[in-house]
C-alpha positions as CSV (number, residue, x, y, z in Angstrom):
1,M,13.5,-47.1,6.3
2,S,10.9,-44.1,6.0
3,I,10.3,-41.8,8.5
4,T,6.7,-42.8,8.2
5,D,7.8,-46.4,9.2
6,G,5.7,-47.7,12.3
7,L,3.1,-44.6,12.2
8,D,-0.5,-45.3,12.2
9,I,-0.8,-42.9,9.0
10,Y,-4.1,-42.4,6.5
11,L,-4.3,-40.5,3.4
12,V,-7.8,-37.8,3.9
13,G,-9.7,-35.4,2.5
14,G,-9.3,-34.0,-0.7
15,A,-6.8,-36.3,-2.2
16,V,-9.2,-39.2,-1.7
17,R,-12.4,-37.6,-2.8
18,D,-11.0,-36.6,-6.0
19,R,-9.5,-40.1,-6.9
20,L,-12.9,-41.2,-5.9
21,L,-14.2,-38.4,-8.3
22,G,-11.7,-40.1,-11.2
23,L,-9.8,-36.4,-11.2
24,P,-6.3,-35.1,-10.8
25,I,-4.9,-35.3,-7.5
26,K,-3.2,-31.8,-6.3
27,D,-2.3,-32.2,-2.8
28,R,-1.9,-35.2,-0.3
29,D,-3.0,-34.9,3.3
30,W,-2.1,-37.2,6.0
31,V,-3.7,-37.7,9.3
32,V,-1.9,-39.4,12.4
33,V,-3.0,-41.7,15.0
34,G,-2.0,-42.4,18.5
35,A,1.3,-40.0,18.2
36,T,2.5,-37.2,20.1
37,A,4.1,-34.2,18.0
38,S,7.2,-35.1,20.0
39,D,7.1,-38.8,17.9
40,L,7.1,-36.4,14.7
41,K,9.6,-34.2,15.6
42,A,11.7,-36.7,16.4
43,R,11.7,-37.9,12.8
44,G,12.0,-35.0,11.2
45,F,8.6,-33.8,10.9
46,K,8.7,-29.8,11.1
47,Q,5.4,-28.5,12.9
48,V,3.7,-25.6,11.2
49,G,3.4,-23.0,14.0
50,N,3.8,-23.7,17.8
51,D,0.4,-24.4,18.6
52,F,-1.0,-26.5,15.3
53,P,-0.7,-30.2,15.5
54,V,-0.1,-29.9,11.6
55,F,3.9,-30.9,10.2
56,L,5.3,-31.0,7.0
57,H,6.8,-34.3,5.8
58,P,10.5,-33.0,5.7
59,D,11.0,-34.8,1.9
60,T,7.9,-34.5,0.3
61,G,6.6,-31.2,1.4
62,E,3.3,-33.1,2.4
63,E,0.9,-32.4,5.6
64,Y,0.6,-34.6,8.6
65,A,-1.5,-33.8,10.7
66,L,-2.3,-35.6,14.5
67,A,-5.7,-36.5,14.5
68,R,-8.1,-34.2,16.7
69,T,-11.0,-32.8,17.6
70,E,-12.3,-29.7,18.4
71,R,-14.6,-27.4,19.9
72,K,-15.6,-23.9,19.6
73,T,-15.0,-21.9,22.4
74,Q,-15.8,-18.7,21.3
75,A,-16.6,-16.3,18.5
76,G,-14.5,-16.3,15.5
77,H,-12.3,-18.8,13.2
78,Q,-9.7,-19.3,15.9
79,G,-12.1,-19.7,18.8
80,F,-11.6,-23.6,18.9
81,A,-10.6,-26.0,21.9
82,F,-7.9,-28.6,19.9
83,D,-7.8,-32.1,21.3
84,S,-4.4,-34.1,19.9
85,T,-4.0,-36.8,22.3
86,T,-3.1,-40.2,21.8
87,S,-6.7,-41.3,22.9
88,V,-8.1,-39.0,19.8
89,T,-9.4,-41.9,17.2
90,L,-9.4,-41.8,13.5
91,E,-13.4,-41.3,13.3
92,D,-13.4,-38.9,16.0
93,D,-11.1,-36.8,13.6
94,L,-13.1,-37.2,10.8
95,L,-16.1,-36.7,12.7
96,R,-14.7,-33.3,13.2
97,R,-15.1,-32.5,9.2
98,D,-17.7,-30.5,6.5
99,F,-18.4,-32.6,4.4
100,T,-19.1,-36.2,4.0
101,I,-16.9,-36.5,0.6
102,N,-14.1,-35.0,2.9
103,A,-14.5,-37.4,5.7
104,I,-13.2,-40.0,4.2
105,A,-9.7,-41.8,4.8
106,E,-7.6,-44.2,3.0
107,T,-4.8,-46.4,4.2
108,P,-1.4,-46.7,2.7
109,A,-2.5,-50.2,1.2
110,G,-5.7,-48.1,-0.3
111,Q,-8.5,-49.6,2.1
112,L,-10.6,-47.1,2.2
113,I,-12.3,-46.2,6.0
114,D,-16.0,-44.0,5.5
115,P,-17.8,-43.8,8.6
116,F,-20.8,-41.6,7.4
117,G,-21.3,-42.4,4.1
118,G,-19.1,-40.2,2.1
119,A,-18.3,-42.7,-0.8
120,E,-22.2,-42.9,-1.1
121,D,-22.3,-39.5,-1.3
122,L,-20.1,-38.9,-3.9
123,T,-21.7,-41.9,-6.3
124,Q,-25.2,-39.8,-5.4
125,R,-23.1,-36.4,-6.5
126,V,-24.8,-34.6,-2.9
127,L,-22.7,-32.5,-0.5
128,R,-23.9,-33.5,3.0
129,H,-22.3,-31.9,6.2
130,V,-21.4,-34.9,8.6
131,S,-22.5,-33.6,11.7
132,D,-24.4,-30.6,13.6
133,A,-20.8,-29.1,14.4
134,F,-21.0,-27.9,11.2
135,V,-23.0,-24.7,12.3
136,E,-19.6,-23.8,14.5
137,D,-17.9,-22.5,11.3
138,P,-19.5,-20.0,9.4
139,L,-16.7,-20.4,6.6
140,R,-18.5,-23.8,5.3
141,V,-21.6,-21.9,4.2
142,L,-19.5,-20.1,2.0
143,R,-17.7,-23.4,1.3
144,A,-20.5,-25.2,0.6
145,A,-21.3,-23.1,-2.5
146,R,-17.6,-23.1,-3.3
147,F,-17.7,-26.8,-3.5
148,V,-21.0,-27.3,-5.8
149,A,-19.5,-24.2,-8.0
150,R,-16.1,-26.7,-8.0
151,F,-18.0,-29.5,-8.8
152,V,-20.7,-28.6,-11.0
153,P,-19.5,-30.5,-14.0
154,Q,-19.8,-33.8,-11.9
155,G,-23.0,-32.5,-11.0
156,M,-23.0,-32.1,-7.5
157,T,-25.5,-30.4,-5.4
158,I,-26.1,-30.4,-2.2
159,A,-28.4,-32.3,-0.2
160,N,-31.9,-30.8,1.6
161,D,-30.9,-31.0,5.2
162,T,-27.5,-29.5,4.7
163,M,-29.5,-26.7,2.9
164,R,-31.8,-25.6,5.4
165,L,-28.6,-26.1,7.9
166,L,-26.9,-23.3,5.1
167,A,-30.2,-21.1,5.7
168,R,-30.3,-21.7,8.7
169,M,-26.6,-20.6,9.5
170,S,-27.3,-17.3,7.4
171,A,-30.2,-16.3,8.9
172,G,-29.4,-16.6,12.5
173,G,-26.2,-13.9,12.1
174,E,-23.2,-17.0,12.4
175,L,-21.9,-15.2,8.6
176,D,-21.0,-12.0,10.3
177,S,-18.2,-13.4,12.4
178,L,-16.4,-14.1,9.2
179,T,-13.4,-11.8,8.8
180,P,-12.7,-10.2,4.9
181,E,-9.7,-12.5,4.5
182,R,-11.7,-15.7,5.1
183,V,-14.3,-14.2,2.8
184,W,-12.1,-13.6,0.2
185,S,-10.1,-16.2,0.1
186,E,-13.2,-18.1,-0.8
187,T,-14.2,-16.3,-3.2
188,E,-11.3,-16.0,-5.1
189,R,-10.9,-19.4,-5.1
190,A,-15.0,-19.9,-5.9
191,L,-13.8,-17.5,-8.5
192,S,-11.5,-19.5,-10.7
193,A,-14.5,-22.5,-10.9
194,V,-15.8,-23.5,-14.5
195,R,-18.9,-22.3,-13.5
196,P,-18.4,-19.0,-10.8
197,S,-22.2,-18.0,-10.8
198,I,-23.5,-21.2,-9.0
199,Y,-21.4,-20.4,-6.2
200,F,-23.3,-16.8,-5.6
201,S,-26.5,-18.6,-6.8
202,V,-26.0,-20.8,-4.0
203,L,-25.4,-18.2,-1.6
204,R,-28.9,-16.6,-2.5
205,A,-30.7,-19.6,-2.5
206,C,-29.6,-20.2,0.9
207,G,-30.0,-15.9,2.1
208,A,-26.1,-15.8,2.4
209,L,-25.4,-13.9,-0.7
210,S,-27.8,-10.5,1.3
211,V,-25.3,-10.9,4.5
212,V,-21.8,-11.4,3.0
213,F,-22.3,-9.9,-0.4
214,P,-25.7,-6.8,0.2
215,E,-24.3,-5.2,-3.4
216,V,-24.5,-8.4,-5.2
217,D,-27.8,-9.6,-4.2
218,A,-29.0,-5.8,-4.2
219,L,-28.6,-6.7,-8.3
220,F,-31.2,-9.4,-8.6
221,G,-34.8,-7.8,-8.9
222,V,-33.7,-4.5,-10.7
223,P,-34.9,-4.3,-14.4
224,Q,-32.9,-3.5,-17.7
225,P,-34.2,-2.1,-21.0
226,E,-35.4,-5.7,-23.0
227,Q,-34.0,-4.5,-26.1
228,W,-30.4,-4.6,-24.8
229,H,-31.0,-7.2,-22.2
230,P,-33.9,-10.0,-23.0
231,E,-33.1,-11.4,-19.3
232,V,-34.4,-8.2,-18.4
233,D,-32.9,-9.1,-14.0
234,T,-29.9,-7.2,-13.8
235,G,-28.8,-10.0,-11.2
236,L,-29.1,-12.5,-13.5
237,H,-27.3,-10.6,-16.3
238,T,-24.4,-10.2,-13.8
239,L,-24.0,-14.0,-13.4
240,L,-24.8,-14.3,-17.0
241,S,-21.5,-12.5,-17.7
242,L,-19.5,-14.1,-15.1
243,D,-19.7,-17.5,-16.5
244,A,-19.0,-15.8,-19.9
245,A,-16.0,-14.4,-18.6
246,A,-14.9,-17.6,-17.2
247,S,-15.1,-19.1,-20.5
248,M,-13.2,-16.8,-21.9
249,T,-10.1,-16.8,-19.7
250,D,-8.9,-18.0,-16.0
251,D,-8.2,-14.7,-15.2
252,V,-9.4,-14.4,-11.9
253,S,-9.4,-11.0,-11.6
254,V,-10.9,-10.5,-15.2
255,R,-14.2,-12.7,-13.7
256,F,-14.0,-10.5,-10.3
257,A,-14.6,-7.3,-12.6
258,V,-17.1,-8.7,-14.4
259,L,-18.8,-9.5,-11.0
260,V,-18.5,-5.6,-10.4
261,H,-18.8,-4.4,-13.3
262,D,-22.8,-3.0,-12.6
263,L,-23.2,-2.4,-9.0
264,G,-24.0,1.0,-9.9
265,K,-27.4,0.0,-11.3
266,A,-28.7,-1.5,-7.8
267,T,-28.8,2.5,-6.5
268,T,-30.9,3.6,-9.8
269,P,-33.7,5.2,-8.4
270,E,-37.2,3.4,-9.1
271,D,-38.7,5.6,-11.2
272,Q,-36.1,5.8,-13.6
273,W,-36.0,2.0,-14.8
274,P,-35.2,0.2,-16.5
275,S,-32.8,3.3,-17.7
276,H,-29.6,3.3,-15.3
277,H,-28.3,6.7,-16.8
278,G,-24.5,7.3,-15.0
279,H,-24.8,4.1,-13.4
280,E,-21.1,3.2,-14.7
281,R,-19.2,6.1,-12.2
282,R,-21.4,4.8,-9.7
283,S,-20.5,1.6,-10.0
284,R,-16.8,2.4,-10.2
285,D,-17.7,3.7,-6.7
286,L,-19.6,0.9,-5.2
287,A,-16.3,-1.5,-6.8
288,A,-14.1,0.4,-4.8
289,E,-15.8,0.3,-1.5
290,F,-16.5,-3.2,-2.3
291,C,-12.6,-4.0,-2.6
292,D,-12.1,-1.8,0.6
293,K,-14.7,-4.1,2.5
294,L,-13.1,-7.4,0.9
295,R,-9.3,-6.3,1.3
296,A,-9.1,-7.4,-2.2
297,P,-5.9,-7.1,-3.6
298,K,-4.3,-3.9,-5.9
299,R,-4.3,-6.1,-9.2
300,F,-8.3,-6.9,-8.3
301,R,-9.0,-3.5,-7.4
302,K,-7.7,-1.1,-10.4
303,L,-9.5,-3.8,-13.6
304,A,-12.9,-3.9,-11.2
305,A,-12.7,0.3,-11.0
306,D,-12.1,0.6,-14.9
307,V,-14.3,-2.0,-16.1
308,A,-16.8,-0.6,-14.0
309,E,-16.4,2.9,-15.4
310,F,-15.6,2.6,-18.9
311,H,-17.3,-1.0,-20.0
312,T,-20.1,1.3,-22.1
313,H,-17.5,3.0,-23.3
314,C,-15.6,0.1,-25.2
315,H,-18.8,-1.0,-26.5
316,R,-19.5,2.0,-28.2
317,A,-16.0,2.2,-29.0
318,T,-16.1,2.1,-32.8
319,T,-18.7,5.5,-32.4
320,L,-16.0,7.1,-29.9
321,K,-14.2,10.5,-31.6
322,P,-10.3,9.2,-31.6
323,K,-9.6,11.3,-28.5
324,T,-12.2,10.4,-26.0
325,L,-11.3,6.4,-27.0
326,L,-7.4,8.0,-26.3
327,K,-8.7,9.1,-23.2
328,V,-10.1,5.3,-22.1
329,L,-6.7,3.9,-23.2
330,D,-4.7,6.6,-21.0
331,S,-7.2,6.0,-18.1
332,I,-7.1,2.2,-18.1
333,G,-3.2,2.1,-17.8
334,A,-2.6,0.7,-21.5
335,F,0.0,2.5,-22.3
336,R,1.6,1.2,-19.0
337,D,0.7,-2.3,-19.1
338,P,-1.5,-3.6,-22.2
339,A,-1.9,-6.7,-21.0
340,Q,-4.1,-4.3,-18.5
341,L,-6.1,-3.7,-21.6
342,E,-6.4,-7.1,-22.5
343,R,-7.9,-8.4,-19.2
344,F,-9.8,-4.7,-19.9
345,V,-11.1,-5.7,-23.3
346,I,-12.2,-9.8,-22.1
347,A,-14.2,-8.3,-19.3
348,C,-16.3,-5.8,-21.3
349,E,-17.1,-8.6,-24.3
350,A,-17.8,-11.2,-21.4
351,D,-21.1,-8.0,-20.3
352,A,-22.0,-8.1,-24.0
353,R,-21.8,-11.9,-24.5
354,G,-24.0,-12.2,-21.1
355,R,-27.2,-11.4,-22.0
356,T,-29.7,-14.2,-23.0
357,G,-29.3,-15.0,-26.7
358,F,-26.5,-12.7,-27.0
359,E,-24.2,-15.5,-25.8
360,S,-22.4,-16.4,-29.1
361,R,-23.3,-13.0,-30.6
362,A,-19.8,-11.3,-32.7
363,Y,-18.0,-8.4,-30.6
364,P,-16.4,-6.4,-33.1
365,Q,-15.4,-3.8,-30.7
366,A,-12.6,-5.4,-28.9
367,D,-10.4,-6.2,-32.2
368,Y,-11.7,-2.2,-33.0
369,V,-10.2,-1.1,-29.4
370,R,-7.0,-3.8,-29.6
371,G,-6.6,-2.3,-33.3
372,A,-6.8,1.5,-32.3
373,F,-4.7,0.8,-29.9
374,A,-1.7,-0.8,-31.6
375,A,-1.8,2.0,-33.8
376,A,-1.4,4.9,-31.1
377,Q,1.5,2.6,-29.9
378,T,3.4,3.1,-33.7
379,V,3.8,6.4,-32.6
380,R,7.1,6.7,-31.0
381,N,8.6,9.1,-28.1
382,A,11.8,9.2,-30.1
383,D,9.9,10.7,-33.3
384,I,8.2,13.6,-30.9
385,A,11.5,14.7,-29.5
386,A,13.1,15.1,-32.2
387,Q,11.0,17.2,-33.4
388,G,12.2,19.1,-30.5
389,H,9.8,19.0,-28.1
390,T,9.9,18.9,-24.4
391,G,7.9,18.8,-21.4
392,A,4.2,19.9,-22.1
393,A,4.8,20.3,-25.6
394,F,5.9,16.9,-25.5
395,G,3.0,15.6,-23.7
396,E,0.3,17.7,-26.2
397,A,2.3,16.5,-29.4
398,L,2.3,12.8,-28.2
399,R,-1.2,13.1,-27.3
400,K,-1.9,14.5,-30.7
401,A,0.3,11.9,-33.1
402,R,-1.4,8.9,-31.2
403,I,-5.2,10.7,-32.0
404,G,-4.1,10.9,-35.8
405,S,-2.7,7.3,-35.4
406,I,-6.1,6.3,-34.0
407,A,-8.5,8.1,-36.4
408,A,-6.5,7.0,-39.5
409,F,-7.2,2.6,-38.6
410,K,-10.7,4.1,-37.7
411,A,-10.9,5.0,-41.2
412,Q,-9.7,1.7,-42.3
413,F,-11.9,-0.4,-39.8
414,V,-14.4,-2.3,-41.4
415,S,-16.7,-3.9,-38.9
416,T,-17.9,-7.2,-39.6
417,S,-20.9,-6.5,-37.6
418,D,-24.1,-4.5,-39.6
419,E,-24.6,-2.2,-36.6
420,H,-21.1,-2.6,-34.9
421,D,-23.6,-3.9,-31.9
422,N,-23.3,-1.5,-29.7
423,N,-24.8,-3.0,-27.0
424,D,-25.0,0.1,-24.8
425,S,-26.2,-1.4,-21.4
426,S,-26.7,2.0,-20.0
427,Q,-29.8,2.4,-21.9
């Protein structure tokens, strides 16, 4: 006998939506109608927290939530009053959800219950809000943008009335109550999409980008030298680079680093446009502030800062003096964590490819930097110590030996590009 026998249960949310889209189902969530918390606990379900009507199945770990309604009582994502009494119906529960495509239920026998037309919206590939209660949680603006980014391969678009609602929420100050943790969580998930640029494009289209990410929004309308950036606009370049990174790696920290690598260009005085000399250091400082504001995890911060400061060094790598390239390798922590070098190089290549007409251009600098690093790694600490060096003298001898190895590698390196495609975006 199953512990769910006799319960009025329905599969809901993403599992139903993704099955109808023909996508793999990752998690299954259930809603229970006409039961109480005591009923579920008596059957062995484990409650999540003390005050929230969500329970975990003891064997499958799947979530079973009591059917509930929500009512906004105060600002903030915790300012809701719940009613999960036995009088709450399945339709009441579905009505509180964000989008019609997430407000479809399915019986254990496979029958769809779809009071708000979510299945038809899935067929039409339209993201539409369920009710005006949508405005009660401002995070839904970001969720709308994330869903479009996630389902862009399926051709998902936002309904016109929903887009107008997003714009109204963005202009009305609702987004000001979002906590950094909620913004970061939604954005990190959006960055894992096939085309993460769509997330930021949707936010910009509804006016939310200037509220939530003003540093990114400020890049739009800032020109760059057409010789190196045929797309000209820095904001467009950032989104092109972001999608280039997404095509090259699933590592979200690399994608995030690409997002913030040119933030300093927004602070270039207009009388200096379209050049942006010195933007690298400004970008590093702004990237650090951006990470602080979002409370981004540590692994994102280091790479973002390094890509911002040294991406043009990577573009000019074949022309750098060996001692300068070694300083870059040291600065980004390549010798402590070789994987960090690979993340750095991919981010720089994405920056180079994120330009109109340059999407498939060869980027020999990547292999050059990798090769120079491999050459430097051939210098063994034991060999330096065997020469009798200790303390500061050991460090200096190690540095000189690594420079020598990089110089020897440089002399042998033959680029596949006539001019090594320096891609100096600092111009």
